[in-house]
C-alpha positions, 0 to 999 in steps of 0.5 A: 500500500502506498504511503498517503502524502499531502499534496504539498510534497515534492518532487518538483520539475527539473526546471525548478532545480535549475532555477535554484542553481542559478539563485545559489550562484548569487547567494540566494535559494529559490523557494520551491512549492510543489503545489505549483506547476513549475515547482517555484513559489512565484520566483521568490528567493531567500538569502542563502544564510537565512535559508540555512538557519531556518532549514537547520532549525526545522530539522533540529526541531524534528530531532529534538521536539518530535512526539512519539509519531515523529511529528512536531506542530508547525506552530511550535517550530515557528514560535521557536524560530521567533524566539531563537532568531528574532534578535539574530543579525541575519533577520534585522527586522526581527520578523522570522515567521515568514522565513520559517514557513517559506523554508518549510514549504520549500523543504516539503517540495524538496522531499526532506520533510512532509506535513501529516495529511489531514491533520489540523493544526498542521504537524510536520515530520521528516520525509518518510520512505515508502 
């Protein structure tokens, strides 16, 4: 039986990966969105340092805060990001929520994490192999 996945899970088309390579050459990361046909979130990019901080934060939350089912509420991941990074020099205006949620959507499209389907409020887990 196939594993049930949320529609926001990847993969994305090869063209999205090519756009990401071009963005990374400029110190940026192309934000992926598997719910869009081209796999890109409107061409939006994020500073590579900000992306890396949020990416690593999300994985750390999954490793350290996950419940018995391996999941963490997205709200906890976001609130922890705000607590940890609101005064960080990489986020000079102190608003971290959007950076965290855009990175989460991107990581879903890259098949690194996924949201549990049909669960509200939203919970995320590391990508599960079939």
